[in-house]
Structures are given as structure tokens and as C-alpha cells.
C-alpha positions in Angstrom: 0.0 0.0 0.0 2.8 2.4 0.9 4.4 1.8 -2.5 1.2 2.6 -4.3 0.9 5.9 -2.4 4.5 6.8 -3.2 3.9 6.0 -6.9 0.7 8.0 -7.0 2.5 11.0 -5.3 5.4 10.8 -7.8 3.0 10.7 -10.7 1.1 13.8 -9.4 4.4 15.7 -8.9 5.5 14.8 -12.4 2.3 16.1 -13.9 2.4 19.3 -11.8 6.0 20.0 -12.9 5.3 19.9 -16.6 3.7 16.7 -17.5 0.4 18.5 -18.4 0.9 20.3 -21.7 -2.6 21.6 -22.4 -2.9 23.9 -19.4 -3.4 27.6 -20.3 -0.3 29.8 -19.6 -0.7 31.9 -16.5 -0.6 35.6 -17.4 2.3 37.5 -15.8 1.6 39.4 -12.7 1.2 43.2 -13.0 4.3 45.2 -12.5 4.0 48.5 -10.6 0.2 47.8 -10.7 0.3 47.8 -14.5 -0.8 44.7 -16.4 1.9 43.1 -18.6 0.8 42.4 -22.2 0.4 38.6 -22.6 3.3 36.9 -24.3 5.6 39.9 -23.9 9.1 39.0 -22.9 11.3 40.9 -20.4 14.2 42.6 -22.1 15.7 44.7 -19.3 14.8 46.1 -15.9 16.3 48.4 -13.3 15.7 50.1 -10.0 17.5 53.2 -8.9 16.2 54.8 -5.7 12.7 55.8 -6.3 12.8 55.1 -10.0 12.0 51.7 -11.6 11.5 50.5 -15.1 11.0 47.3 -17.1 11.2 46.9 -20.9 9.3 44.2 -22.6 9.0 43.1 -26.3 6.2 41.4 -28.2 5.8 40.5 -31.9 2.2 41.8 -31.7 1.5 45.1 -33.6 1.5 48.4 -31.9 -2.2 48.9 -32.7 -3.2 45.7 -31.0 -1.0 46.4 -27.9 -2.3 49.9 -27.6 -5.9 48.7 -27.8 -5.2 46.1 -25.1 -3.8 48.7 -22.7 -6.5 51.2 -23.5 -9.1 48.6 -22.5 -7.3 47.7 -19.2 -6.0 51.0 -17.9 -8.3 53.6 -16.3 -10.4 55.4 -19.0 -9.4 58.8 -17.6 -5.7 58.1 -17.7 -3.9 60.8 -19.8 -2.6 59.4 -23.1 -0.8 60.5 -26.2 -0.7 58.5 -29.3 0.8 58.9 -32.8 0.4 55.8 -35.0 2.2 57.7 -37.7 5.2 57.9 -35.5 4.6 54.5 -34.0 4.5 55.9 -30.4 2.0 55.9 -27.6 2.1 56.8 -23.8 -0.3 56.3 -20.9 0.3 58.2 -17.7 -1.1 57.0 -14.3 -0.9 59.5 -11.4 -1.3 58.4 -7.8 -0.9 60.3 -4.6 2.6 58.8 -4.1 3.7 57.6 -7.5 3.8 58.4 -11.2 3.6 55.4 -13.6 3.8 55.3 -17.4 3.2 52.7 -20.1 5.3 53.7 -23.2 4.8 51.8 -26.4 7.0 52.0 -29.5 6.5 50.2 -32.7 9.5 48.6 -34.3 9.9 46.3 -37.4 8.0 43.1 -36.5 7.8 44.1 -32.8 6.4 46.4 -30.2 8.5 47.6 -27.3 6.7 48.2 -24.0 8.3 50.2 -21.3 6.7 50.3 -17.8 8.0 53.0 -15.4 7.3 54.0 -11.8 8.6 57.0 -9.9 7.7 57.0 -6.2 7.5 60.4 -4.6 
């Protein structure tokens, strides 16, 4: 009986560590309270005192990424966008922090920069 329990436990651990290939990927946790675009990969990040930033990249077009953030960030968040220049910025102002989402279109990619300044 003990051997069957051990075998069942080993099988369960094996499945939980990657044996199940049809599970949906877990979306990345928000950074600085800002959602991270699904599938975007971290390129760089830094913290210096009260300033923090992270740069992500995705192969999704700027228009799609912009629409995704526009739907998820507060509707009253100030924003500037120029699809002609392949640039967009959202600003989020809190009582103790300033956060931004900056988007830049590149050939076959969109660069996403998330920043936070704590004041």
C-alpha cells in the first residue's frame, strides 16, 4: 500500500512539474500595478532609488498592444498616441507615484516600457 501511495504521489508531482501540456499559460503578474501584455518577454529592468523601469517586447503590432492597454487602464488616464510615429504613452498619477506605459512600434515588434517613480 505504501508503494502505491508513493507511486501516485510521484505521478502527481511529475504532472504538476510539466507533464500537463494543455494547461493555459498563467498571465504574468502586474508590474507596478500595471498589467503586462500577454506573451511579452522581459528585455531589461532596473531600480535606482525611487525610479523603476522594465522593458518588454512582443511580436504583436503596436495597434493591438495599444488597444489592449486602452481597455485595461483607467479610461481617464492621460494618453498621447501617434500611430504615424509608432509611439503611444499612458500616464497614471497616484498620490505617491507616477507610472507610465510607453509603447514604441519597431519592425515586427512592439517595445513596451513600464516605469514607476515613487514620490
